[in-house]
MITOR-657628 format. One line per field, with one value per residue: residue number from 1; x, y, z of N, C-alpha, C in turn. Coordinates in steps of 0.02 Angstrom, whole numbers. Layout:
N
k: (NUM / ...)
npx: (X / ...)
npy: (Y / ...)
npz: (Z / ...)
capx: (X / ...)
capy: (Y / ...)
capz: (Z / ...)
cpx: (X / ...)
cpy: (Y / ...)
cpz: (Z / ...)
//
This chain:
225
k: (1 / 2 / 3 / 4 / 5 / 6 / 7 / 8 / 9 / 10 / 11 / 12 / 13 / 14 / 15 / 16 / 17 / 18 / 19 / 20 / 21 / 22 / 23 / 24 / 25 / 26 / 27 / 28 / 29 / 30 / 31 / 32 / 33 / 34 / 35 / 36 / 37 / 38 / 39 / 40 / 41 / 42 / 43 / 44 / 45 / 46 / 47 / 48 / 49 / 50 / 51 / 52 / 53 / 54 / 55 / 56 / 57 / 58 / 59 / 60 / 61 / 62 / 63 / 64 / 65 / 66 / 67 / 68 / 69 / 70 / 71 / 72 / 73 / 74 / 75 / 76 / 77 / 78 / 79 / 80 / 81 / 82 / 83 / 84 / 85 / 86 / 87 / 88 / 89 / 90 / 91 / 92 / 93 / 94 / 95 / 96 / 97 / 98 / 99 / 100 / 101 / 102 / 103 / 104 / 105 / 106 / 107 / 108 / 109 / 110 / 111 / 112 / 113 / 114 / 115 / 116 / 117 / 118 / 119 / 120 / 121 / 122 / 123 / 124 / 125 / 126 / 127 / 128 / 129 / 130 / 131 / 132 / 133 / 134 / 135 / 136 / 137 / 138 / 139 / 140 / 141 / 142 / 143 / 144 / 145 / 146 / 147 / 148 / 149 / 150 / 151 / 152 / 153 / 154 / 155 / 156 / 157 / 158 / 159 / 160 / 161 / 162 / 163 / 164 / 165 / 166 / 167 / 168 / 169 / 170 / 171 / 172 / 173 / 174 / 175 / 176 / 177 / 178 / 179 / 180 / 181 / 182 / 183 / 184 / 185 / 186 / 187 / 188 / 189 / 190 / 191 / 192 / 193 / 194 / 195 / 196 / 197 / 198 / 199 / 200 / 201 / 202 / 203 / 204 / 205 / 206 / 207 / 208 / 209 / 210 / 211 / 212 / 213 / 214 / 215 / 216 / 217 / 218 / 219 / 220 / 221 / 222 / 223 / 224 / 225)
npx: (33 / 41 / 111 / 15 / -108 / -110 / -108 / -246 / -318 / -281 / -358 / -500 / -542 / -513 / -621 / -734 / -736 / -793 / -883 / -949 / -966 / -1071 / -1180 / -1190 / -1208 / -1330 / -1430 / -1411 / -1446 / -1583 / -1628 / -1633 / -1732 / -1847 / -1863 / -1898 / -2014 / -2094 / -2086 / -2145 / -2107 / -1998 / -1907 / -1896 / -1853 / -1716 / -1670 / -1694 / -1640 / -1481 / -1419 / -1371 / -1269 / -1187 / -1132 / -1080 / -957 / -890 / -869 / -756 / -685 / -633 / -564 / -474 / -405 / -342 / -270 / -160 / -108 / -72 / -27 / 67 / 96 / 188 / 263 / 187 / 93 / 14 / -12 / -114 / -183 / -202 / -270 / -386 / -453 / -486 / -556 / -682 / -719 / -766 / -859 / -960 / -1003 / -1044 / -1185 / -1223 / -1249 / -1333 / -1454 / -1471 / -1538 / -1653 / -1710 / -1786 / -1830 / -1962 / -1991 / -2043 / -2155 / -2216 / -2243 / -2179 / -2075 / -1945 / -1924 / -1747 / -1610 / -1606 / -1619 / -1535 / -1416 / -1398 / -1398 / -1282 / -1192 / -1213 / -1146 / -1014 / -982 / -980 / -875 / -768 / -748 / -743 / -624 / -534 / -535 / -487 / -371 / -332 / -267 / -255 / -395 / -438 / -395 / -466 / -587 / -589 / -575 / -692 / -784 / -769 / -863 / -999 / -1014 / -1014 / -1142 / -1225 / -1211 / -1264 / -1377 / -1412 / -1427 / -1513 / -1661 / -1625 / -1627 / -1760 / -1830 / -1834 / -1868 / -2007 / -2169 / -2248 / -2387 / -2545 / -2615 / -2520 / -2463 / -2504 / -2453 / -2315 / -2218 / -2203 / -2153 / -2041 / -1965 / -1955 / -1887 / -1755 / -1760 / -1722 / -1606 / -1529 / -1544 / -1471 / -1337 / -1304 / -1291 / -1176 / -1062 / -1075 / -1011 / -894 / -848 / -828 / -734 / -643 / -617 / -552 / -435 / -384 / -349 / -284 / -160 / -131 / -94 / -3 / 84 / 56 / 12 / -57 / -203 / -268 / -214)
npy: (-71 / 109 / 257 / 363 / 295 / 242 / 338 / 397 / 280 / 300 / 429 / 419 / 324 / 386 / 488 / 384 / 352 / 475 / 494 / 376 / 386 / 503 / 444 / 366 / 477 / 520 / 415 / 419 / 538 / 515 / 428 / 497 / 577 / 505 / 465 / 591 / 638 / 529 / 436 / 298 / 264 / 338 / 277 / 145 / 155 / 157 / 53 / -50 / 17 / -31 / -151 / -82 / -5 / -89 / -162 / -74 / -47 / -170 / -172 / -68 / -103 / -217 / -144 / -73 / -169 / -207 / -134 / -150 / -272 / -272 / -152 / -118 / -12 / 121 / 229 / 376 / 346 / 205 / 251 / 320 / 211 / 126 / 216 / 240 / 115 / 95 / 205 / 170 / 80 / 102 / 182 / 116 / 39 / 159 / 155 / 55 / 85 / 193 / 100 / 36 / 169 / 193 / 87 / 101 / 194 / 166 / 57 / 158 / 220 / 335 / 479 / 466 / 493 / 636 / 789 / 762 / 784 / 737 / 760 / 880 / 821 / 724 / 803 / 847 / 752 / 711 / 813 / 806 / 687 / 735 / 841 / 745 / 661 / 771 / 852 / 716 / 729 / 842 / 824 / 900 / 925 / 1003 / 1013 / 881 / 878 / 968 / 911 / 799 / 855 / 938 / 815 / 790 / 876 / 816 / 681 / 734 / 782 / 676 / 599 / 702 / 689 / 529 / 545 / 614 / 535 / 429 / 488 / 537 / 399 / 354 / 446 / 431 / 404 / 262 / 247 / 179 / 225 / 238 / 96 / 30 / 55 / 53 / -51 / -8 / 109 / 54 / 12 / 121 / 193 / 94 / 126 / 257 / 253 / 195 / 261 / 363 / 313 / 255 / 366 / 404 / 355 / 347 / 486 / 446 / 373 / 459 / 531 / 412 / 430 / 550 / 541 / 430 / 502 / 620 / 526 / 506 / 608 / 664 / 592 / 570 / 489 / 544 / 539 / 421 / 327)
npz: (-21 / -47 / 30 / 31 / 23 / 127 / 215 / 187 / 234 / 361 / 393 / 362 / 449 / 570 / 524 / 529 / 663 / 726 / 669 / 706 / 842 / 826 / 799 / 922 / 1005 / 963 / 976 / 1125 / 1169 / 1137 / 1206 / 1329 / 1289 / 1304 / 1418 / 1481 / 1418 / 1427 / 1302 / 1220 / 1081 / 1069 / 1143 / 1095 / 988 / 1023 / 1088 / 970 / 892 / 926 / 899 / 768 / 822 / 870 / 771 / 695 / 790 / 766 / 618 / 629 / 703 / 657 / 566 / 641 / 700 / 554 / 510 / 631 / 599 / 458 / 409 / 513 / 609 / 671 / 810 / 814 / 738 / 780 / 907 / 884 / 815 / 921 / 1002 / 937 / 935 / 1076 / 1086 / 999 / 1092 / 1188 / 1163 / 1102 / 1219 / 1285 / 1193 / 1231 / 1355 / 1329 / 1277 / 1409 / 1481 / 1408 / 1414 / 1554 / 1544 / 1487 / 1583 / 1671 / 1826 / 1840 / 1911 / 2079 / 2143 / 2238 / 2153 / 2032 / 1975 / 1839 / 1704 / 1686 / 1720 / 1646 / 1501 / 1536 / 1543 / 1395 / 1352 / 1388 / 1326 / 1186 / 1193 / 1207 / 1100 / 1001 / 1027 / 1025 / 872 / 837 / 899 / 1016 / 1159 / 1287 / 1310 / 1332 / 1462 / 1515 / 1507 / 1601 / 1719 / 1716 / 1745 / 1869 / 1935 / 1851 / 1930 / 2071 / 2052 / 2030 / 2154 / 2249 / 2175 / 2201 / 2347 / 2374 / 2348 / 2400 / 2538 / 2542 / 2524 / 2656 / 2731 / 2703 / 2761 / 2806 / 2798 / 2822 / 2685 / 2590 / 2588 / 2495 / 2370 / 2402 / 2329 / 2209 / 2241 / 2280 / 2160 / 2085 / 2145 / 2107 / 1970 / 1953 / 2039 / 1943 / 1829 / 1858 / 1914 / 1789 / 1679 / 1733 / 1738 / 1582 / 1590 / 1630 / 1528 / 1424 / 1488 / 1485 / 1353 / 1307 / 1405 / 1322 / 1224 / 1245 / 1273 / 1151 / 1073 / 1179 / 1230 / 1352 / 1483 / 1607 / 1641 / 1618 / 1739)
capx: (10 / 69 / 98 / -45 / -189 / -107 / -135 / -299 / -363 / -292 / -405 / -552 / -523 / -541 / -684 / -768 / -735 / -809 / -965 / -1000 / -982 / -1106 / -1248 / -1223 / -1225 / -1391 / -1455 / -1404 / -1492 / -1672 / -1641 / -1633 / -1793 / -1899 / -1856 / -1928 / -2072 / -2133 / -2127 / -2110 / -2080 / -1925 / -1867 / -1900 / -1800 / -1665 / -1677 / -1687 / -1560 / -1427 / -1363 / -1342 / -1196 / -1129 / -1123 / -1012 / -912 / -883 / -829 / -710 / -640 / -580 / -524 / -424 / -360 / -310 / -213 / -109 / -86 / -61 / 13 / 127 / 111 / 240 / 266 / 130 / 18 / 23 / -51 / -176 / -248 / -228 / -345 / -449 / -486 / -516 / -618 / -754 / -747 / -784 / -936 / -1003 / -1025 / -1111 / -1217 / -1257 / -1305 / -1399 / -1510 / -1506 / -1584 / -1715 / -1785 / -1779 / -1898 / -2011 / -2020 / -2087 / -2225 / -2250 / -2197 / -2184 / -2006 / -1921 / -1876 / -1686 / -1584 / -1584 / -1606 / -1473 / -1347 / -1400 / -1362 / -1187 / -1152 / -1191 / -1105 / -956 / -961 / -962 / -808 / -730 / -742 / -702 / -554 / -510 / -551 / -432 / -301 / -337 / -241 / -319 / -477 / -427 / -364 / -524 / -644 / -572 / -594 / -759 / -814 / -794 / -935 / -1038 / -991 / -1036 / -1205 / -1249 / -1182 / -1333 / -1462 / -1427 / -1423 / -1601 / -1696 / -1633 / -1667 / -1840 / -1873 / -1821 / -1905 / -2091 / -2201 / -2262 / -2452 / -2591 / -2641 / -2465 / -2423 / -2528 / -2398 / -2235 / -2194 / -2210 / -2111 / -1953 / -1956 / -1942 / -1827 / -1707 / -1739 / -1706 / -1534 / -1502 / -1512 / -1408 / -1264 / -1274 / -1247 / -1115 / -1046 / -1076 / -962 / -827 / -835 / -793 / -658 / -586 / -575 / -510 / -363 / -333 / -311 / -216 / -104 / -111 / -81 / 61 / 118 / 46 / -40 / -101 / -293 / -276 / -213)
capy: (-7 / 172 / 284 / 405 / 270 / 224 / 405 / 396 / 234 / 333 / 470 / 368 / 284 / 443 / 499 / 347 / 345 / 523 / 433 / 321 / 459 / 567 / 405 / 332 / 521 / 540 / 370 / 439 / 591 / 516 / 382 / 553 / 626 / 476 / 455 / 650 / 627 / 454 / 437 / 234 / 249 / 339 / 225 / 90 / 162 / 162 / -9 / -85 / 23 / -44 / -200 / -34 / 9 / -157 / -184 / -23 / -50 / -230 / -163 / -19 / -163 / -254 / -99 / -62 / -235 / -226 / -76 / -166 / -332 / -261 / -89 / -118 / 67 / 123 / 278 / 433 / 311 / 167 / 261 / 336 / 154 / 91 / 244 / 235 / 41 / 120 / 259 / 143 / 17 / 161 / 210 / 40 / 41 / 213 / 128 / -9 / 107 / 234 / 62 / 30 / 247 / 166 / 16 / 118 / 247 / 118 / 43 / 208 / 226 / 375 / 549 / 452 / 526 / 698 / 790 / 754 / 848 / 702 / 796 / 919 / 775 / 699 / 846 / 882 / 678 / 718 / 875 / 778 / 628 / 777 / 868 / 722 / 655 / 848 / 835 / 659 / 734 / 881 / 825 / 943 / 894 / 1040 / 996 / 823 / 902 / 1004 / 879 / 760 / 914 / 940 / 765 / 782 / 919 / 773 / 646 / 769 / 784 / 617 / 574 / 730 / 671 / 482 / 558 / 664 / 491 / 394 / 520 / 540 / 361 / 350 / 503 / 421 / 369 / 199 / 242 / 133 / 229 / 223 / 38 / -20 / 100 / 22 / -95 / 46 / 157 / 27 / 9 / 184 / 203 / 73 / 143 / 309 / 254 / 151 / 306 / 415 / 265 / 243 / 424 / 451 / 304 / 375 / 536 / 426 / 339 / 500 / 561 / 367 / 439 / 595 / 472 / 380 / 560 / 664 / 489 / 519 / 684 / 682 / 527 / 576 / 430 / 549 / 521 / 358 / 302)
capz: (14 / -42 / 97 / 7 / 42 / 208 / 262 / 179 / 290 / 432 / 397 / 359 / 500 / 627 / 535 / 547 / 729 / 724 / 640 / 770 / 904 / 821 / 809 / 981 / 1054 / 954 / 1021 / 1192 / 1169 / 1119 / 1277 / 1367 / 1293 / 1303 / 1509 / 1517 / 1403 / 1434 / 1245 / 1213 / 1043 / 1047 / 1193 / 1067 / 920 / 1030 / 1095 / 914 / 860 / 990 / 840 / 722 / 852 / 891 / 698 / 673 / 826 / 750 / 569 / 642 / 756 / 606 / 521 / 655 / 671 / 486 / 491 / 643 / 560 / 385 / 419 / 549 / 611 / 729 / 836 / 829 / 699 / 837 / 957 / 844 / 780 / 977 / 1038 / 902 / 964 / 1132 / 1088 / 979 / 1138 / 1244 / 1116 / 1116 / 1324 / 1302 / 1158 / 1282 / 1440 / 1314 / 1265 / 1471 / 1507 / 1353 / 1443 / 1637 / 1520 / 1464 / 1646 / 1742 / 1842 / 1857 / 1977 / 2130 / 2166 / 2214 / 2074 / 2035 / 1899 / 1797 / 1631 / 1693 / 1720 / 1582 / 1459 / 1544 / 1513 / 1325 / 1305 / 1395 / 1272 / 1122 / 1197 / 1221 / 1021 / 967 / 1043 / 977 / 793 / 815 / 935 / 1091 / 1230 / 1330 / 1316 / 1367 / 1537 / 1557 / 1512 / 1658 / 1765 / 1728 / 1762 / 1934 / 1927 / 1870 / 1972 / 2126 / 2046 / 2037 / 2222 / 2253 / 2158 / 2239 / 2410 / 2374 / 2326 / 2461 / 2584 / 2523 / 2521 / 2721 / 2766 / 2701 / 2815 / 2782 / 2826 / 2773 / 2622 / 2535 / 2576 / 2422 / 2308 / 2413 / 2256 / 2133 / 2230 / 2267 / 2076 / 2038 / 2171 / 2073 / 1932 / 1968 / 2045 / 1912 / 1787 / 1888 / 1885 / 1706 / 1645 / 1784 / 1674 / 1532 / 1584 / 1633 / 1475 / 1397 / 1530 / 1452 / 1280 / 1328 / 1430 / 1276 / 1138 / 1270 / 1255 / 1082 / 1072 / 1212 / 1243 / 1421 / 1528 / 1677 / 1633 / 1601 / 1788)
cpx: (50 / 60 / 42 / -86 / -172 / -140 / -207 / -342 / -370 / -355 / -478 / -564 / -563 / -613 / -748 / -770 / -783 / -895 / -993 / -1034 / -1049 / -1190 / -1246 / -1251 / -1308 / -1441 / -1472 / -1461 / -1578 / -1673 / -1654 / -1726 / -1846 / -1905 / -1908 / -1977 / -2128 / -2152 / -2076 / -2080 / -2026 / -1867 / -1852 / -1850 / -1730 / -1640 / -1664 / -1624 / -1495 / -1382 / -1336 / -1266 / -1168 / -1102 / -1057 / -954 / -871 / -847 / -794 / -669 / -584 / -535 / -467 / -351 / -319 / -235 / -156 / -84 / -36 / -24 / 86 / 153 / 145 / 231 / 181 / 55 / 10 / -20 / -111 / -219 / -263 / -275 / -403 / -490 / -515 / -558 / -703 / -758 / -803 / -893 / -961 / -1038 / -1072 / -1186 / -1264 / -1305 / -1364 / -1494 / -1547 / -1574 / -1644 / -1772 / -1796 / -1855 / -1957 / -2031 / -2058 / -2144 / -2266 / -2203 / -2204 / -2120 / -1990 / -1899 / -1802 / -1676 / -1574 / -1573 / -1552 / -1407 / -1330 / -1374 / -1296 / -1153 / -1152 / -1143 / -1009 / -941 / -931 / -911 / -745 / -700 / -702 / -632 / -509 / -503 / -513 / -355 / -292 / -306 / -262 / -370 / -486 / -428 / -439 / -592 / -635 / -593 / -666 / -822 / -830 / -853 / -995 / -1048 / -1038 / -1129 / -1244 / -1261 / -1264 / -1385 / -1485 / -1436 / -1499 / -1651 / -1685 / -1649 / -1733 / -1867 / -1843 / -1856 / -1994 / -2101 / -2263 / -2346 / -2476 / -2623 / -2614 / -2440 / -2431 / -2498 / -2308 / -2196 / -2172 / -2174 / -2057 / -1955 / -1948 / -1888 / -1747 / -1702 / -1716 / -1602 / -1498 / -1469 / -1456 / -1320 / -1249 / -1255 / -1211 / -1055 / -1027 / -1000 / -904 / -782 / -792 / -734 / -609 / -565 / -514 / -436 / -328 / -308 / -262 / -155 / -92 / -83 / -2 / 107 / 98 / 1 / -84 / -168 / -290 / -253 / -245)
cpy: (58 / 212 / 337 / 360 / 240 / 294 / 400 / 355 / 253 / 380 / 461 / 359 / 327 / 483 / 466 / 341 / 408 / 511 / 422 / 354 / 487 / 520 / 394 / 433 / 536 / 485 / 397 / 499 / 575 / 475 / 450 / 599 / 574 / 456 / 539 / 668 / 566 / 411 / 351 / 215 / 278 / 295 / 168 / 110 / 168 / 110 / -47 / -58 / 10 / -102 / -145 / -20 / -30 / -178 / -132 / -39 / -134 / -228 / -109 / -76 / -201 / -192 / -85 / -127 / -244 / -188 / -108 / -208 / -300 / -200 / -90 / -53 / 68 / 229 / 317 / 388 / 233 / 187 / 303 / 287 / 144 / 141 / 235 / 156 / 52 / 137 / 219 / 100 / 53 / 184 / 163 / 38 / 91 / 209 / 96 / 44 / 167 / 199 / 59 / 121 / 211 / 121 / 62 / 166 / 204 / 85 / 109 / 220 / 264 / 442 / 531 / 497 / 572 / 717 / 802 / 759 / 787 / 730 / 835 / 861 / 746 / 724 / 856 / 821 / 688 / 773 / 842 / 738 / 695 / 802 / 831 / 691 / 721 / 863 / 763 / 681 / 773 / 886 / 872 / 936 / 941 / 1033 / 930 / 836 / 930 / 952 / 815 / 801 / 906 / 866 / 753 / 840 / 869 / 720 / 693 / 780 / 742 / 589 / 622 / 729 / 596 / 486 / 572 / 606 / 443 / 413 / 508 / 467 / 348 / 393 / 487 / 396 / 332 / 207 / 208 / 160 / 231 / 149 / 4 / -1 / 80 / -23 / -57 / 97 / 135 / 26 / 71 / 218 / 189 / 88 / 193 / 303 / 225 / 212 / 340 / 372 / 275 / 313 / 448 / 407 / 314 / 419 / 501 / 395 / 398 / 538 / 479 / 384 / 493 / 581 / 465 / 454 / 577 / 602 / 487 / 547 / 676 / 650 / 523 / 514 / 462 / 561 / 455 / 310 / 350)
cpz: (-12 / 12 / 76 / 41 / 127 / 259 / 243 / 233 / 363 / 442 / 420 / 438 / 565 / 610 / 544 / 618 / 761 / 719 / 706 / 833 / 891 / 822 / 894 / 1012 / 1023 / 991 / 1110 / 1229 / 1171 / 1186 / 1334 / 1357 / 1285 / 1403 / 1522 / 1484 / 1414 / 1336 / 1238 / 1155 / 1037 / 1095 / 1143 / 1007 / 953 / 1061 / 1044 / 882 / 873 / 923 / 793 / 771 / 854 / 795 / 685 / 711 / 806 / 681 / 578 / 689 / 704 / 578 / 558 / 679 / 590 / 490 / 555 / 617 / 493 / 367 / 454 / 576 / 684 / 752 / 833 / 778 / 737 / 883 / 930 / 846 / 851 / 995 / 986 / 912 / 1031 / 1151 / 1074 / 1050 / 1181 / 1215 / 1121 / 1167 / 1305 / 1258 / 1225 / 1340 / 1398 / 1312 / 1349 / 1492 / 1448 / 1394 / 1503 / 1606 / 1512 / 1530 / 1686 / 1742 / 1835 / 1892 / 2027 / 2186 / 2174 / 2154 / 2107 / 1978 / 1858 / 1726 / 1634 / 1662 / 1665 / 1520 / 1487 / 1532 / 1419 / 1296 / 1346 / 1348 / 1209 / 1123 / 1181 / 1127 / 985 / 978 / 1027 / 907 / 788 / 857 / 989 / 1142 / 1284 / 1332 / 1344 / 1438 / 1557 / 1558 / 1601 / 1723 / 1773 / 1753 / 1832 / 1966 / 1936 / 1910 / 2046 / 2102 / 2058 / 2113 / 2240 / 2234 / 2181 / 2301 / 2423 / 2382 / 2365 / 2517 / 2583 / 2553 / 2609 / 2739 / 2768 / 2755 / 2790 / 2794 / 2778 / 2712 / 2575 / 2552 / 2512 / 2359 / 2342 / 2340 / 2215 / 2156 / 2247 / 2189 / 2034 / 2066 / 2132 / 1999 / 1923 / 1996 / 2002 / 1847 / 1803 / 1880 / 1817 / 1676 / 1685 / 1758 / 1624 / 1517 / 1601 / 1596 / 1439 / 1428 / 1499 / 1402 / 1304 / 1348 / 1370 / 1241 / 1184 / 1268 / 1204 / 1055 / 1091 / 1222 / 1331 / 1458 / 1616 / 1698 / 1630 / 1692 / 1836)
//
């Protein structure tokens, strides 16, 4: 393969990874919208579309393996291909978490729990993923470090939201007229706590993307460990 063709394959890989990120981000936003609105059709669109994300992941995994095996990249190119492989793995897992969120939306039973900042946390998590992908696309080391720092704020929001849900559960009085809905209440508590947990994980995957991008650009492992 000519040097020009090789560089074209690397450029195509980068564009395809960014394209996978756009697809996953779209599914994630649909999942969050389904939670906000209770729209079952949106939720099922995300759930039914998970195979598309998985198939895309496998295609890009194959591209990375071919570049490793056939081109034997060294130095900068090796870091780029290795980072791309890691990034698509994180994106596939974000896709799985989006599917989880859509399933939680389908299982929602009503507005029983105290209001927690699910929408705000979700928007922040989506934004972090988008910023991480942009840093990967543009080789932006400074953005990678900012992303890692901003994840701490999402962690704090998630912790506060979880504590609010648990505190409300503890403080509820189990009066006779509430006993009929206790199972429903516990189901909603579980669902909301899982939603918060998965949003935190999505943000963590964004940090993983930033960490690997920083390694690709600066050979720095400061965010990996």
